[in-house]
N, C-alpha and C positions, 0 to 999 in steps of 0.2 A: 314319545306320544305324539298320535301323527293329528293331523290341524284338527278332524274329524272327533277325536277324541276329546281333545282340549275342550271344545267346543260343544258337546254333552256334560262334560264335567260342568263347564260354568252354565248352562243352563238348567243342572238341576242345584247348582248352588242357589243362584236366582230362585230356587222355589223354596228351595228350604234355607232363609237365611242363617240358621244358627252353622250349616256346613260351611260357613266362612269363618266361622270362629275357627273350626278344625280345623278347615287348609291355610290358614293361616300360621296356626301355630305347625304343623308340620310343617310349614316353607320356614318358621323361624327358626327347628329343629334341624333340618337338613337343607343345605346347600344345592344337594345334587335332586331333592325332589322337587326345590326349587328350579333349579335352570328345566328339569326337565316335562314340567308340567308347563312352567308360566311365561318362561323367558323365550323371546324373538330374536332371531337376528336377518341382519337383509343384507342380499344379494343381488349386488346390479346387473351382473354377469348375464348372460341368455340360458337358459334351456337350452342343452344340445339337443333336444326333441323338439319342443315347440319355440325354437327361434326368438320365445319372448322374455325378458326382464324374468329374472326369480321372481325378486321383492320379497316382500315379508314371510321370513319359513319360522316352525318350531325349532327347537334347539335342541336337537335331538345329537349327545352325545359319542360317539366312539370310543371305542376304548379304551383307550391312549390317552382320551382325554377325563376320562374321568378319573384320573392318579392325578392327574393334574389342578382338577379341581382341588382331590385332597391336600394335593399337596400347597396351593395356595391359602386354602383357608388354613391349614394349619400352621403355614409359616408366618401370615398374618395373628393369629390368635398367639401362638410363643412369640412374636419379633425378635424373627428372624431372618436375613437375607434369603434372597433365589435368583437364583442365574439360568433361564428358559433360552439354551440355543437351538434352534430352527432351522427348517427347511421352509419354502414360500407355502404361504395357503394350510398350517397344519389349524388354524385357529387360535392361535395362543392367546394374542388380542382378548377376541370375544371374548375367550374363558375368563382370561382374568379381570377384565372388564365386568363379568358379571359374578364373578364373586364378590369382587369392591360392592358393585351395586345391592347385594346380596346384605354385605354386613351395611349399610348404609340403610338401607331399611328396616333392619331389626335390631342396631346395636346403638345404646344411648352415646351421645358425647365420640361418635365415632368420625374420624378426618383422614381421607385419600386425596392425594395427590398426583398427580397425574402429568406426565410429563414425556416430548417428544424433542426429535433435532430444531425442528422450526414450531413458528405458533399457527402455520395452519392445516400440521398436521397434529395437533393438540386439539381445537375445536376453531370450526368453518361450520356455519351455520346451516343444516342442510345436504352437506358431505358428508355421507355415511362412511369412508375412509379415515376420519378421526376420531379421538379415541372420546370426545363428547359425544357425540351427534352418533355414538354406539350405547353408550351410557342413558343420553335421549329416549332412543327407540327402546331399549330393554326398560326404561318406566313410563314413559306414552300407552304402553300398549299392555301393560299390565293391569289385571282386572282390578275395578276401584279398591275394594276387598282388600290389593294387598298395596295402595299406594297410601304414605301418611294422611291423615287426617288433614284437609284445610290447605290441598296439596291444590299449586297454581302451577302451569306450566310456562305460562309467561314470568309472573314473581318469582318462581322457584329454581326455575334453569334457564338464566339469565346468559349473557358468552362466560367461557371459564370456569362457570358455577353453576352448584348444584346447591339445593338448600334442601334437608328436610323438614320443615316447621312443628315435627310432631314430637323429633328425640333428639334434638339440636346438631344433629350427623350432618356432614358438610361434605364435599367434593372437590375439588378447588383444581384449577391446572396453570400449568406453567411452559413457559420455555428452556431449551435447554440455555443456561448461565454456567459462571463462576459460583453463584451465589444460590443454587438450584435449590428449595427445601429450606432456607436458612432462617429466614421473615414467618416461620410459624411451627406449632407442633403438629405433624402426624402419626397414625395409627400404622398408612404404609405409604407407601415411594413408589409408583409406577415409572420407571425409565423406557420410555419404548422405541425399537431399533437404538438401542442404545451404542452399538456398534461406529454408529455416524455420527456421534455427540459433539463435536467441540467441547473443550473446558470439560472433559469428563471425568478427568482426576479429581480435578475442584470441585464436578456436581457431585458427585458421588461422596466425595470425603465432607462437607458443607452441610449438603445431607445427611449423613451421618450422625452428624451432630444433635437432631431435633426428631427421625426418626427411627425406631426401632426395625422395621421391616421397610429393607428396598427389594425390588425385586426387578434387575434387568432382563429385559425380555431383546432378542435379536437375531437375525442372519448376521454371519462375519462378513465382515471387513476386513481385511490385511489380520496382522500380529500383531499391529504398536496402536494399540489402542486400549482402555482399561477392561472391555467387557472379554476381548479376548485373551487379556495377561488374566485375569482371572478363571476364564473359562477354562484355560490351558493351565490352571495350576501358575504359574510363575510367578505370583506375589504373593505376600503372606500374609492378605484379605483370600479366604478362599470358599466362595459361600456353596453349599449347595447345589448343584448343576441336574438340570433333567434335559436332555438330549431329545427334540421330536424333529426326529427323520424322516423322512418321505414316506419308506417302509413301514413305516408305523401305520399309516394310512388304507384302509381298506378298497381305495378306488383308485389308489396310484400303484401299477404293476409297472413290468418292464418295457409296455409298450407302451405306457403314460410318460416314464422317461426316456425312452426315444421320441415320445412326440417334444420333450420338454431341449434336448439338442439341438431341433431345429428352431426353436425361437429364442433359443439365448446364446450372447456370446461365449467362451468357453470359461471369462472371470466372472460372466453370469450367471452362468449354470453350478461352480463353483461354489458361488456365493450365494443365491438364490434357492438351489436344489443341494446339494450337495455335503454342503457345511464345511468348509472347505477352507478355510484360514488361510491358510499360502498362498492359493489361487485366485482369490476372491475379492482381489481389486484390479478399477479399470484401468490400463495404459499403463499394463509393467513393461518397460523398458526391455527387459530382462525376461521373453516370455519361454526362452529355450531353458532356463537355467531347472534343473528336476536337484533337489535335496537326496534324494537319493543315491542320485549317481556323481553329484560336484562334491557332496559332503560325507568324511568319513569321520567315525568313532575310530580313539585308539585303546589298544592298552597299556596300562603304569606301566612306570617301576617300580622300587621298593619307594614311598614316602617318603623315609627320611633321606634319599635321595633327591629324591624330587617332589619335596615337598607341596608346590607351586601346582601340581599336576601337568608341566607342558608338556607338548607333544616337540618328542628328540631331532632335530633339523638333520640332514645327512653332512657327515663333513666333507663332503665331497665338492661340493656347493657351497658359494658367499650364500651371505644371506642379504636380500636386498630389505635396506627400510624404505618404503615413499613414507613421504609429508604431504600434508596440506593444515595451512594457516588462515586464519580468519576469527572471526567470531568460537569459531567452532576450531580447534587445535586436536589433528588425528594422525596417525601411525599404523603401517600394515607389513608386517615382519612376512615374509614371501623367500622362495627360491625357487631360482628355475635351472632344471636340469642338462644333461646334453644333449635331450631331444627337444628343448625348449617347453617345455611342458611346466606349468606353475602350480608351485605347492603352498597355497597360504596358509597362514596358523596361528598369524595373534596379532590382533588390534589392541591400538590405545586412545581410547574416547576421551576429550579433555572438555566438557561443555556446559558440566553445572545442570543437567538435569536429568532424569531416572534413575537420580543416583548415583549417577556417577561426574567426578570432581571437577571443577570449572577451572581451568587454567593459563596462562599465558606459553609462548614459545618457550621460552624460559623452563618452565616445568616442564612440556613437554619435552624435552633435550634429559633432564634429570630422568623422567617416566624410560623413556628411552632407555638412558644409558645402568639405568637399575636392572633392566627389558633384559637387556644385551647380558649383562653378568648372570642373573639366573638359568637364561639359555647356554652360556658358556659354561658355566657349572654342572653340562649335562653332558657334554662334549665327549667322545668314547675313548677319546688317549686320557681323558683326566680321569676318567673311571676307571681308565687299566693304569694306571702308574699316576695315584696322586702328588707326587713330583714333582709333577710340570703341569704347569697353568696353560695348558693350551685354551685356544677358543678360536671361535670362527670367522672368518672372513668375510669383512661387511662390507656392502656396497649401497651409497645414499642417492636417492634422485628424488623429487617433490616438484610440488607446484612453483613454475616459473614468476610468481608474484611475490614468490618469497624473498626475489633481489631485492625490491623495492622496502622502505621504512614501514614497520607493520603498522596497521593501526589501531591495538590493543596496548603497544608498551612506549614508555616517555622515550625510552633512552633512541639517541637518531641511528640505531645500529636495525639493519635486515633484519628478515628472522635465520636466513642463512647464518650474514655475519655471528648470530645467538649462539646456531646452533655449532660455528666455526670455533666462538668459544666455549666450547665443549669441548672438542675433539669429536666432533662430527664434522668430517668434509665432503660434502657432497658434491656429486660428480658431474661431469660437464650435462646438463639439460640438451635432451637430443633434439633436434631443430622439428622434427614432428611433435611435440611438445610443446615448441614453442609458435605454431603454425595459428592462424585466429580459428583454423576449424576444431582445436585440436580438442572439443570436448565432441564433436561430432567425430572424427577421427578413432579416438579411444572408444566411443560406444560401440562404434561396429567395430572394433578389432575385438574388445568385449565379447561382444555378442559374435563374431565370428570363432573363436577362442572357446567359447562356450559348448558352442554346436558342432565341435571338431573334436573325435578321438587319437590317438599318434601311438605308435607301439604299446597296441593295448591298454591305453587307460583314455581317459577323458582330459583333457588337456590343462584345465583348470580344478585340480580336487581343495578343497579347505576342509582341513585337519582340524579336529578338537573344534568343535562349537563351541564348547563354553567358552575359549577366548572369542571366538572370532561371532557374537552374535548378533553385532549390526550389521553385519555387511552381511550376515547372511538374510537377517530380514529385509535389507535394500535390495536384494538379488532377489528376493522372492517376490515383491512386489510394491516396499515402500521408495524404490526411487521408481517414480514413473513419470512418464506423460501428460504435463497440462492437461485438463480436457477444455472444450467449450463449451460451447451454451448446447450445442446437440447434446453434447456429452461423448462427442468424438474425439479422437485422440488429435494433438497439433504437435508441432516439430519442436516443441520448448521440454524441457525437462523440471518438473516440480524442483525445484531447490530447496530443498526442506531436508532438513538439521536436524541429527549428524548422521543420515544417509547420504545424501551430497557429498560429503566430507570422507567419507570410508570410501565411496565407488571411488572419487578422484584420487585415491589414492592407488587404489588399485588401477586406476585408466594411467597413471605415471606410471607402474609397474612395469604395464603390458608396453606402453606408449615406447617406453625408456630402450624395450628390443622390438621395438618396431622393424629395424630393418633385417632381424635374422627370424623373427616370428614368421611363417608361411600363412 
């Protein structure tokens, strides 16, 4: 409905007061009627023709937004979670706030909690970009007959709170924190830009104890956050998901998309427009990594022979096992063929996070030996003749700091001493690895390897992604450069566990053969 039509309707209601009762009842029964006839949004951007700020405008829903309104309404009504993954500028936040305001106006004792990654995005008086200023804009521009009785903007819409004095409904705000929503009971909780939240797992789970309906809204930001994992079905917690891709918007065509390419970095375009989780983070160290090129799935043999669903290494080359020690213990299994191509096929991560076991160097050694046994059982010669316990040849390399006493063990043995006591004998650490610039040298070498092909194949291939999820996530963007205040990349790696640790293993593997790799 246009602005002129809305004004005409309001004039009729003022002339015939009985119509106000009818209009209020229509709004109470139908959230879409309420939005189309009485909700306004605010856009501070300039109009393309007049060059003046657009300002206050009637909320005219696009076709895809009708379905979104209904879905949010139903999820709140039945008490169920919902994820909304979106391109930028699809109106998802405005729609969600509008539905919440509708419940606030017409549902006694309704309680909503609005959250975002920092307090300035939850509420900042006068800033229409914040959640609460959106709610205030909707409420203050309603006709009097739709606002609660005795409602005072000063008294009932203070900082981080909106109160309905007529039916006791409330909307409260809270910034991202591990105890988000734990302090009170709410009908619904809104997690805006959820992919960017710190303590996202703790916040989502703590709120789940006090709120039946959690609505997570976000553009993507990498694969290693609660929003991404739920949206991609990687957790047991699988809320229903709505995808708002830019192609649904009637004003977004191919010409619009081409303009966006000039406005964003590749990672910004992936995040704000394309809904690409893997490419959506800033500061990716390995921008040349391409999942389609560098990751290979495999066929599995008889499950009775291969119950662990392992990739079968070639019997023609030794298996290299690279170690990294510290708060996170890691090991990476790979092979290098006659052309010095690297095939990676198994990782071990011991850090106690994300469902992984926490362990010491001793426990890492035990895990590595057990993994070696499982691969040895798949040796082709052993499959052909079970009388012979054929096994692979192994080479070991890793962090040169492992020669010193480990910080996590009380014994006076170094990490390599502990491995040696388990019959794991590391090779001599190459001088390139021991150099002071080994991190930069290793990263540069990996970038070169990922960007080259030899003998008809990518120089680095990762086999069986089920066994190397941390490495793949690291190469996709979880291993990244630190950003400065201007969001520009620095030359310092953000040492985020366990991604740093598994990439270190890959670096040690590559640097061990730096004298022969082109």
